[in-house]
C-alpha positions in Angstrom: 117.2 194.7 -95.5 115.3 191.7 -94.1 117.0 188.4 -93.6 115.3 185.2 -92.5 117.1 182.2 -91.0 115.4 178.9 -90.5 116.5 176.9 -87.4 115.0 174.0 -85.7 114.1 174.0 -82.0 117.3 172.1 -81.0 119.4 174.8 -82.7 117.3 177.5 -81.0 118.0 175.9 -77.6 121.7 175.8 -78.4 121.7 179.6 -79.2 119.8 180.4 -76.0 122.3 178.4 -74.0 125.0 180.7 -75.4 123.2 183.9 -74.3 124.3 185.7 -71.1 122.0 186.1 -68.1 120.6 189.5 -69.1 119.7 188.2 -72.6 118.1 185.1 -71.2 116.0 187.3 -68.8 115.0 189.5 -71.7 113.9 186.5 -73.7 112.0 185.1 -70.7 110.1 188.4 -70.3 109.3 188.4 -74.0 108.0 184.8 -73.8 106.0 185.6 -70.7 104.3 188.5 -72.5 103.7 186.5 -75.6 102.1 183.6 -73.8 100.3 185.4 -70.9 96.8 185.2 -72.4 97.1 181.5 -73.2 98.5 180.6 -69.7 95.8 182.7 -68.1 93.0 181.0 -70.0 94.5 177.6 -69.1 94.6 178.7 -65.4 91.0 179.8 -65.5 89.9 176.5 -67.0 91.7 174.6 -64.3 90.1 176.5 -61.4 86.6 176.6 -63.0 84.2 174.7 -60.8 80.5 174.4 -60.2 81.1 172.8 -56.8 80.8 176.0 -54.8 77.9 178.3 -54.7 78.2 182.1 -54.2 76.6 181.6 -50.7 79.2 179.0 -49.7 82.0 181.3 -50.9 80.5 184.3 -49.0 80.1 182.2 -45.8 83.8 181.1 -46.0 84.9 184.7 -46.6 82.9 185.8 -43.5 84.4 183.0 -41.4 87.9 184.0 -42.3 87.2 187.6 -41.6 85.8 186.7 -38.2 88.8 184.5 -37.4 91.2 187.3 -38.3 89.2 189.9 -36.3 89.2 187.7 -33.2 92.9 186.9 -33.6 93.9 190.6 -33.4 
């Protein structure tokens, strides 16, 4: 048997407020899985830049490696 119930967002928030901590954590995990690809694409778009060349990135990585090597 399938039952559908229509509730608005305000009612959904009220229901979530009534959940215990374990239920809220389970719901959080579900939402994180459901929205991961969207959040990841948004993150990639935020960090996308043409300001740094591969050579500049490589030079910075090498500088950090040298600094760590000399710090030991």
